[in-house]
MIDOSE-1310 file (N, C-alpha, C; in nm, 2 decimals, decimal comma, always signed):
residues 125
mrfi	+27,42/+4,71/+25,28/+27,49/+4,83/+25,30/+27,57/+4,82/+25,44; +27,69/+4,87/+25,44/+27,77/+4,87/+25,56/+27,84/+5,00/+25,57; +27,87/+5,04/+25,70/+27,95/+5,15/+25,73/+28,08/+5,10/+25,80; +28,19/+5,14/+25,76/+28,31/+5,10/+25,83/+28,39/+5,22/+25,87
rsrq	+28,46/+5,21/+25,98/+28,55/+5,32/+26,03/+28,68/+5,31/+25,96; +28,73/+5,41/+25,90/+28,86/+5,41/+25,83/+28,93/+5,54/+25,85; +29,04/+5,54/+25,92/+29,12/+5,67/+25,94/+29,03/+5,78/+26,00; +28,96/+5,76/+26,10/+28,88/+5,86/+26,17/+28,76/+5,91/+26,09
twki	+28,72/+5,84/+25,99/+28,60/+5,88/+25,92/+28,52/+5,75/+25,89; +28,39/+5,77/+25,87/+28,30/+5,66/+25,83/+28,29/+5,65/+25,68; +28,32/+5,53/+25,63/+28,30/+5,50/+25,49/+28,18/+5,42/+25,46; +28,11/+5,45/+25,36/+27,99/+5,38/+25,32/+28,03/+5,28/+25,21
vetf	+28,01/+5,15/+25,23/+28,04/+5,05/+25,13/+27,92/+4,96/+25,11; +27,92/+4,90/+24,99/+27,82/+4,80/+24,96/+27,68/+4,86/+24,97; +27,66/+4,98/+24,90/+27,52/+5,04/+24,90/+27,44/+4,98/+24,79; +27,31/+5,00/+24,80/+27,21/+4,96/+24,70/+27,23/+5,03/+24,57
sgvs	+27,27/+5,15/+24,57/+27,29/+5,23/+24,45/+27,43/+5,21/+24,39; +27,51/+5,14/+24,46/+27,65/+5,12/+24,41/+27,74/+5,23/+24,45; +27,69/+5,33/+24,53/+27,77/+5,44/+24,57/+27,87/+5,40/+24,69; +27,99/+5,44/+24,68/+28,08/+5,42/+24,79/+28,14/+5,56/+24,82
ccle	+28,13/+5,61/+24,94/+28,18/+5,74/+24,97/+28,20/+5,76/+25,12; +28,24/+5,88/+25,16/+28,26/+5,92/+25,30/+28,12/+5,96/+25,36; +28,08/+5,90/+25,47/+27,95/+5,93/+25,53/+27,95/+6,08/+25,58; +28,06/+6,13/+25,64/+28,06/+6,27/+25,68/+28,04/+6,37/+25,57
elal	+28,11/+6,34/+25,46/+28,10/+6,43/+25,34/+27,95/+6,42/+25,28; +27,90/+6,30/+25,28/+27,76/+6,29/+25,22/+27,66/+6,36/+25,31; +27,68/+6,35/+25,44/+27,58/+6,42/+25,54/+27,59/+6,57/+25,52; +27,71/+6,62/+25,51/+27,73/+6,77/+25,49/+27,67/+6,81/+25,35
ekny	+27,70/+6,73/+25,25/+27,64/+6,76/+25,12/+27,49/+6,76/+25,12; +27,43/+6,68/+25,19/+27,28/+6,66/+25,20/+27,22/+6,74/+25,32; +27,30/+6,84/+25,37/+27,25/+6,93/+25,48/+27,20/+6,85/+25,60; +27,26/+6,74/+25,63/+27,23/+6,66/+25,75/+27,08/+6,62/+25,75
rvad	+27,02/+6,59/+25,64/+26,88/+6,55/+25,63/+26,88/+6,40/+25,59; +26,82/+6,32/+25,68/+26,82/+6,18/+25,67/+26,75/+6,13/+25,54; +26,64/+6,20/+25,51/+26,57/+6,16/+25,38/+26,65/+6,18/+25,26; +26,73/+6,29/+25,26/+26,82/+6,31/+25,14/+26,93/+6,21/+25,13
vceh	+26,99/+6,17/+25,25/+27,09/+6,07/+25,25/+27,04/+5,94/+25,20; +26,92/+5,91/+25,24/+26,85/+5,78/+25,20/+26,83/+5,78/+25,05; +26,78/+5,89/+25,00/+26,76/+5,90/+24,85/+26,89/+5,88/+24,77; +26,99/+5,94/+24,82/+27,12/+5,93/+24,76/+27,18/+5,79/+24,76
lgcs	+27,15/+5,72/+24,87/+27,20/+5,58/+24,89/+27,11/+5,48/+24,83; +26,98/+5,52/+24,80/+26,89/+5,43/+24,74/+26,83/+5,33/+24,84; +26,80/+5,38/+24,96/+26,75/+5,29/+25,06/+26,64/+5,37/+25,14; +26,56/+5,29/+25,22/+26,46/+5,35/+25,30/+26,52/+5,41/+25,43
qrtl	+26,44/+5,49/+25,50/+26,48/+5,55/+25,63/+26,49/+5,43/+25,73; +26,40/+5,34/+25,72/+26,41/+5,22/+25,81/+26,53/+5,14/+25,79; +26,57/+5,12/+25,67/+26,70/+5,05/+25,64/+26,82/+5,12/+25,69; +26,82/+5,25/+25,66/+26,93/+5,34/+25,71/+26,94/+5,33/+25,86
yavf	+26,83/+5,34/+25,93/+26,82/+5,33/+26,08/+26,88/+5,20/+26,12; +26,85/+5,09/+26,06/+26,90/+4,96/+26,10/+27,05/+4,95/+26,08; +27,10/+5,00/+25,97/+27,24/+5,00/+25,94/+27,32/+5,09/+26,04; +27,27/+5,20/+26,07/+27,33/+5,29/+26,16/+27,34/+5,23/+26,30
mrdi	+27,23/+5,17/+26,35/+27,23/+5,11/+26,48/+27,33/+4,99/+26,48; +27,33/+4,91/+26,38/+27,42/+4,80/+26,37/+27,57/+4,84/+26,37; +27,60/+4,93/+26,28/+27,74/+4,97/+26,25/+27,80/+5,08/+26,34; +27,71/+5,18/+26,37/+27,76/+5,29/+26,45/+27,71/+5,30/+26,59
glpp	+27,59/+5,24/+26,61/+27,54/+5,24/+26,75/+27,45/+5,36/+26,78; +27,42/+5,44/+26,69/+27,33/+5,56/+26,71/+27,23/+5,57/+26,60; +27,11/+5,62/+26,62/+27,02/+5,65/+26,51/+27,08/+5,75/+26,42; +27,05/+5,75/+26,29/+27,11/+5,84/+26,19/+27,08/+5,99/+26,23
khwm	+26,97/+6,03/+26,27/+26,94/+6,17/+26,30/+27,03/+6,21/+26,42; +27,05/+6,13/+26,52/+27,13/+6,17/+26,63/+27,28/+6,18/+26,59; +27,32/+6,08/+26,51/+27,46/+6,09/+26,46/+27,48/+6,22/+26,37; +27,39/+6,25/+26,29/+27,40/+6,37/+26,20/+27,40/+6,50/+26,28
nler	+27,32/+6,50/+26,39/+27,32/+6,62/+26,47/+27,46/+6,64/+26,54; +27,52/+6,53/+26,59/+27,65/+6,53/+26,65/+27,76/+6,57/+26,55; +27,75/+6,51/+26,43/+27,85/+6,54/+26,32/+27,84/+6,68/+26,28; +27,72/+6,73/+26,28/+27,70/+6,88/+26,24/+27,77/+6,97/+26,34
mvva	+27,77/+6,93/+26,47/+27,84/+7,01/+26,57/+27,99/+6,99/+26,56; +28,04/+6,87/+26,52/+28,18/+6,86/+26,50/+28,23/+6,95/+26,39; +28,15/+6,96/+26,28/+28,19/+7,05/+26,17/+28,18/+7,19/+26,22; +28,08/+7,22/+26,30/+28,06/+7,36/+26,35/+28,19/+7,40/+26,43
rrkl	+28,23/+7,31/+26,52/+28,34/+7,34/+26,60/+28,47/+7,36/+26,51; +28,49/+7,28/+26,41/+28,60/+7,29/+26,33/+28,60/+7,42/+26,25; +28,48/+7,46/+26,21/+28,47/+7,59/+26,13/+28,50/+7,71/+26,23; +28,45/+7,70/+26,35/+28,48/+7,81/+26,45/+28,63/+7,81/+26,48
eggk	+28,69/+7,70/+26,49/+28,84/+7,69/+26,52/+28,91/+7,75/+26,40; +28,86/+7,73/+26,28/+28,92/+7,78/+26,16/+28,90/+7,93/+26,14; +28,83/+8,00/+26,23/+28,82/+8,14/+26,22/+28,69/+8,20/+26,16; +28,59/+8,11/+26,13/+28,46/+8,16/+26,08/+28,38/+8,21/+26,20
sveq	+28,30/+8,31/+26,17/+28,22/+8,37/+26,27/+28,10/+8,28/+26,31; +28,04/+8,30/+26,42/+27,92/+8,22/+26,46/+27,81/+8,23/+26,36; +27,79/+8,35/+26,30/+27,69/+8,37/+26,20/+27,72/+8,30/+26,07; +27,85/+8,30/+26,03/+27,89/+8,22/+25,91/+27,86/+8,07/+25,93
vadd	+27,90/+8,02/+26,04/+27,89/+7,88/+26,07/+27,74/+7,84/+26,07; +27,66/+7,92/+26,14/+27,51/+7,89/+26,14/+27,46/+7,89/+26,00; +27,50/+7,98/+25,92/+27,45/+7,99/+25,78/+27,51/+7,87/+25,70; +27,63/+7,84/+25,71/+27,70/+7,73/+25,63/+27,63/+7,60/+25,66
lgfl	+27,59/+7,58/+25,79/+27,54/+7,45/+25,82/+27,38/+7,44/+25,82; +27,32/+7,54/+25,77/+27,18/+7,54/+25,74/+27,09/+7,56/+25,86; +27,14/+7,62/+25,96/+27,05/+7,65/+26,07/+26,95/+7,76/+26,04; +26,83/+7,75/+26,09/+26,73/+7,85/+26,05/+26,76/+7,99/+26,11
sves	+26,83/+7,99/+26,23/+26,87/+8,11/+26,29/+27,00/+8,09/+26,36; +27,07/+8,20/+26,39/+27,19/+8,20/+26,47/+27,16/+8,15/+26,61; +27,04/+8,19/+26,66/+27,00/+8,15/+26,80/+26,98/+8,00/+26,81; +26,92/+7,94/+26,70/+26,90/+7,79/+26,71/+27,04/+7,72/+26,70
frrr	+27,13/+7,78/+26,63/+27,27/+7,72/+26,63/+27,33/+7,73/+26,76; +27,32/+7,85/+26,83/+27,38/+7,87/+26,96/+27,32/+7,77/+27,06; +27,19/+7,75/+27,06/+27,13/+7,66/+27,15/+27,18/+7,52/+27,13; +27,19/+7,47/+27,00/+27,24/+7,34/+26,98/+27,38/+7,32/+27,01
fykv	+27,47/+7,42/+26,98/+27,61/+7,41/+27,02/+27,62/+7,40/+27,17; +27,55/+7,48/+27,24/+27,56/+7,48/+27,39/+27,51/+7,35/+27,44; +27,41/+7,29/+27,39/+27,36/+7,16/+27,43/+27,46/+7,05/+27,42; +27,54/+7,06/+27,31/+27,64/+6,95/+27,29/+27,77/+6,98/+27,37
yris	+27,82/+7,10/+27,37/+27,95/+7,13/+27,43/+27,94/+7,20/+27,56; +27,83/+7,24/+27,61/+27,81/+7,31/+27,74/+27,89/+7,44/+27,74; +27,90/+7,51/+27,63/+27,96/+7,64/+27,62/+27,90/+7,70/+27,50; +27,88/+7,83/+27,50/+27,83/+7,90/+27,39/+27,93/+7,91/+27,28
pgrf	+27,89/+7,92/+27,15/+27,99/+7,93/+27,05/+28,08/+8,05/+27,06; +28,02/+8,16/+27,10/+28,10/+8,29/+27,12/+28,21/+8,27/+27,22; +28,17/+8,21/+27,34/+28,27/+8,19/+27,44/+28,37/+8,08/+27,40; +28,33/+7,98/+27,33/+28,42/+7,88/+27,27/+28,53/+7,95/+27,19
vkrr	+28,49/+8,04/+27,10/+28,59/+8,11/+27,02/+28,68/+8,20/+27,10; +28,63/+8,27/+27,20/+28,71/+8,35/+27,29/+28,81/+8,27/+27,37; +28,76/+8,16/+27,42/+28,84/+8,07/+27,50/+28,95/+8,01/+27,42; +28,92/+7,97/+27,30/+29,01/+7,91/+27,20/+29,12/+8,01/+27,17
klfd	+29,09/+8,14/+27,15/+29,19/+8,24/+27,12/+29,28/+8,26/+27,25; +29,22/+8,26/+27,37/+29,30/+8,28/+27,49/+29,40/+8,17/+27,51; +29,37/+8,05/+27,48/+29,45/+7,94/+27,52/+29,52/+7,87/+27,39; +29,53/+7,94/+27,29/+29,59/+7,89/+27,17/+29,74/+7,89/+27,18
pdnp	+29,80/+7,77/+27,19/+29,95/+7,76/+27,22/+30,03/+7,81/+27,10; +29,97/+7,82/+26,98/+30,05/+7,87/+26,87/+30,05/+8,02/+26,87; +29,96/+8,09/+26,94/+29,96/+8,23/+26,95/+29,96/+8,28/+27,09; +30,08/+8,28/+27,15/+30,09/+8,32/+27,29/+30,04/+8,47/+27,31
i	+29,99/+8,49/+27,43/+29,93/+8,63/+27,46/+30,04/+8,73/+27,48
């Protein structure tokens, strides 16, 4: 199995199950659960870990947590509420989403949305 970078996304090629797809889409579809991604790809967690380290340079869980925050940021930028994003991405609570978002971006999701609205060049104040 290999992961290759293609047009700002990771593509999965040469899988054991014969599946070829976008890693970001698969992670979202499987709710960022490593075991579910492994099941879909037909490999063990140990194998997935080795491939991630070789091709991406991060453990799969770490990459999925970061990717989840990229999707969260895009959803917030797209106008979804903090509560909707937390629910869409499978967080157990809005507070756990807020903590994770802050840990990655060093700004709360609410403040991120407010700041984004203030400095949006397409919508001058």
